[in-house]
GUROVO-108438 format. One line per 10 residues: number of its first residue (from 0); their letters; for each residue x, y, z of N, C-alpha, C. Coordinates in nm, 2 decimals. Layout:
<sites>
NUM> a> X:Y:Z:X:Y:Z:X:Y:Z; ...
</sites>
This chain:
<sites>
0> mslksanafl> -0.62:1.91:0.91:-0.59:1.88:1.11:-0.42:1.93:1.13; -0.43:2.00:1.18:-0.30:2.04:1.27:-0.26:1.96:1.33; -0.10:1.87:1.32:-0.05:1.75:1.42:0.11:1.85:1.43; 0.08:1.96:1.54:0.22:1.99:1.55:0.33:1.91:1.64; 0.28:1.82:1.71:0.39:1.75:1.80:0.36:1.59:1.75; 0.48:1.46:1.81:0.36:1.29:1.81:0.28:1.30:1.91; 0.30:1.41:2.00:0.20:1.35:2.09:0.06:1.38:2.00; 0.03:1.50:1.96:-0.09:1.48:1.94:-0.13:1.35:1.79; -0.02:1.36:1.73:-0.02:1.22:1.59:-0.11:1.13:1.67; -0.06:1.07:1.83:-0.10:0.94:1.84:-0.24:0.98:1.92
10> dhvaevlder> -0.24:1.09:1.94:-0.37:1.12:2.01:-0.47:1.13:1.94; -0.45:1.17:1.83:-0.53:1.14:1.67:-0.52:0.99:1.62; -0.44:0.92:1.67:-0.43:0.76:1.59:-0.57:0.71:1.71; -0.52:0.72:1.86:-0.64:0.67:1.98:-0.74:0.71:1.87; -0.78:0.84:1.87:-0.92:0.88:1.80:-0.96:0.76:1.72; -0.90:0.71:1.65:-0.96:0.68:1.49:-0.97:0.54:1.55; -0.84:0.49:1.63:-0.90:0.40:1.70:-0.99:0.32:1.80; -1.06:0.38:1.82:-1.19:0.40:1.91:-1.29:0.41:1.83; -1.28:0.50:1.70:-1.37:0.53:1.67:-1.44:0.38:1.56; -1.31:0.27:1.52:-1.30:0.20:1.47:-1.38:0.10:1.55
20> qemygdalpl> -1.32:0.07:1.64:-1.38:-0.01:1.74:-1.50:-0.02:1.77; -1.51:0.07:1.77:-1.69:0.14:1.78:-1.73:0.10:1.68; -1.70:0.13:1.54:-1.76:0.09:1.47:-1.78:-0.11:1.39; -1.67:-0.12:1.42:-1.60:-0.27:1.43:-1.62:-0.36:1.47; -1.61:-0.33:1.57:-1.57:-0.42:1.70:-1.42:-0.45:1.72; -1.40:-0.52:1.86:-1.24:-0.57:1.86:-1.21:-0.62:1.76; -1.11:-0.59:1.74:-0.97:-0.62:1.59:-0.96:-0.80:1.60; -0.93:-0.82:1.70:-0.88:-0.96:1.70:-0.96:-1.04:1.65; -1.11:-1.07:1.67:-1.17:-1.18:1.61:-1.17:-1.12:1.45; -1.14:-0.98:1.43:-1.17:-0.96:1.26:-1.06:-0.99:1.24
30> feqvatrwsl> -0.97:-0.97:1.27:-0.78:-1.06:1.24:-0.80:-1.18:1.26; -0.85:-1.22:1.31:-0.87:-1.42:1.27:-0.92:-1.43:1.13; -1.05:-1.34:1.18:-1.17:-1.37:0.99:-1.06:-1.34:0.87; -0.99:-1.28:0.87:-0.88:-1.20:0.73:-0.80:-1.34:0.73; -0.73:-1.35:0.84:-0.63:-1.50:0.86:-0.71:-1.63:0.79; -0.81:-1.65:0.83:-0.89:-1.76:0.78:-0.88:-1.77:0.59; -0.95:-1.64:0.56:-1.00:-1.59:0.47:-0.86:-1.61:0.37; -0.73:-1.51:0.44:-0.64:-1.54:0.37:-0.60:-1.67:0.33; -0.60:-1.76:0.48:-0.56:-1.91:0.45:-0.58:-1.96:0.36; -0.73:-1.92:0.29:-0.77:-2.04:0.17:-0.75:-1.96:0.15
40> vlgvevtapq> -0.73:-1.84:0.02:-0.67:-1.76:-0.09:-0.60:-1.85:-0.09; -0.44:-1.85:-0.04:-0.30:-1.85:-0.03:-0.26:-1.97:-0.06; -0.35:-2.08:0.06:-0.36:-2.20:0.04:-0.25:-2.18:0.15; -0.18:-2.13:0.27:-0.10:-2.19:0.34:-0.16:-2.06:0.50; -0.12:-2.11:0.61:-0.16:-2.11:0.71:-0.13:-1.92:0.74; -0.21:-1.83:0.77:-0.19:-1.72:0.79:-0.27:-1.69:0.91; -0.17:-1.61:1.04:-0.20:-1.57:1.15:-0.27:-1.38:1.17; -0.33:-1.43:1.30:-0.36:-1.26:1.27:-0.29:-1.16:1.26; -0.17:-1.24:1.38:-0.07:-1.14:1.41:-0.03:-1.09:1.23; 0.01:-1.17:1.14:0.05:-1.20:1.02:-0.04:-1.07:0.89
50> valcmmdfkm> -0.18:-1.09:0.97:-0.26:-0.99:0.93:-0.25:-0.85:0.89; -0.15:-0.82:1.02:-0.14:-0.71:1.10:-0.03:-0.65:1.00; 0.06:-0.69:1.04:0.20:-0.71:0.96:0.18:-0.62:0.82; 0.09:-0.72:0.73:0.09:-0.69:0.62:0.00:-0.60:0.56; -0.07:-0.55:0.64:-0.19:-0.43:0.66:-0.08:-0.27:0.65; 0.00:-0.34:0.75:0.09:-0.23:0.80:0.16:-0.26:0.65; 0.26:-0.33:0.61:0.32:-0.27:0.49:0.26:-0.27:0.37; 0.10:-0.27:0.36:0.08:-0.22:0.22:0.04:-0.04:0.24; 0.00:-0.05:0.39:0.04:0.11:0.37:0.13:0.14:0.36; 0.25:0.08:0.40:0.38:0.20:0.35:0.43:0.16:0.25
60> arltvdpkhl> 0.36:0.11:0.17:0.39:0.08:0.00:0.28:0.22:-0.07; 0.18:0.24:0.04:0.10:0.36:0.01:0.19:0.47:0.03; 0.28:0.52:0.11:0.33:0.59:0.16:0.49:0.59:0.10; 0.53:0.53:0.00:0.63:0.57:-0.11:0.58:0.62:-0.23; 0.46:0.65:-0.22:0.36:0.78:-0.36:0.35:0.87:-0.26; 0.30:0.87:-0.15:0.32:1.06:-0.08:0.32:0.99:0.09; 0.38:0.99:0.15:0.47:1.01:0.24:0.40:1.10:0.37; 0.35:1.20:0.25:0.31:1.31:0.34:0.15:1.27:0.38; 0.11:1.14:0.36:-0.05:1.09:0.33:-0.06:1.04:0.49; -0.15:1.20:0.54:-0.20:1.11:0.68:-0.23:1.02:0.71
70> dsnvdvvgfa> -0.37:0.98:0.66:-0.46:0.87:0.68:-0.36:0.78:0.72; -0.23:0.71:0.58:-0.19:0.63:0.58:-0.05:0.61:0.66; -0.02:0.73:0.76:0.05:0.73:0.85:-0.03:0.66:0.98; -0.17:0.74:1.00:-0.23:0.72:1.09:-0.24:0.58:1.09; -0.27:0.51:1.00:-0.32:0.33:0.99:-0.18:0.23:1.03; -0.08:0.26:0.97:0.01:0.26:1.02:0.04:0.21:1.16; 0.09:0.34:1.22:0.07:0.33:1.37:-0.05:0.25:1.46; -0.17:0.29:1.40:-0.29:0.21:1.49:-0.27:0.07:1.41; -0.23:0.00:1.29:-0.15:-0.13:1.28:-0.08:-0.21:1.36; 0.04:-0.09:1.38:0.12:-0.15:1.49:0.10:-0.18:1.63
80> allakiqaad> -0.01:-0.08:1.66:-0.11:-0.08:1.82:-0.16:-0.21:1.80; -0.24:-0.25:1.74:-0.33:-0.36:1.74:-0.29:-0.44:1.72; -0.14:-0.47:1.58:-0.05:-0.65:1.63:-0.02:-0.62:1.74; 0.06:-0.52:1.85:0.08:-0.54:1.98:-0.01:-0.57:2.06; -0.15:-0.59:2.08:-0.25:-0.59:2.11:-0.27:-0.73:2.08; -0.34:-0.79:2.02:-0.29:-0.93:1.93:-0.21:-1.02:1.99; -0.09:-0.96:2.01:0.07:-1.06:2.06:-0.01:-1.09:2.16; -0.06:-0.98:2.28:-0.08:-0.95:2.40:-0.19:-1.07:2.47; -0.27:-1.07:2.35:-0.38:-1.19:2.34:-0.34:-1.31:2.36; -0.24:-1.33:2.24:-0.17:-1.43:2.25:-0.10:-1.49:2.36
90> dgev> -0.07:-1.37:2.41:0.07:-1.41:2.50:-0.08:-1.48:2.67; -0.15:-1.45:2.62:-0.27:-1.47:2.73:-0.28:-1.30:2.87; -0.24:-1.18:2.81:-0.22:-1.08:2.87:-0.34:-0.97:2.87; -0.45:-1.04:2.74:-0.55:-0.97:2.76:-0.63:-1.01:2.84
</sites>
């Protein structure tokens, strides 16, 4: 895939987010479920926004191995977009 511009990359990210929403449903309930599971495993409260941040950090760690890995770059931006959506929902904006 040729992504010669930032806008083409962002369009690709939007397509991936749409595909994942169709496959898995809205992200907020999933992130809340993950937060609940991680809270049990870690013994501390984890929130849905923290899940998004941790997933971004995981992808960033992968990018230290291969900074040009398209899927990881897409996922970092996608998780950032989902973080903004979750925060907006927490603020009652959605």
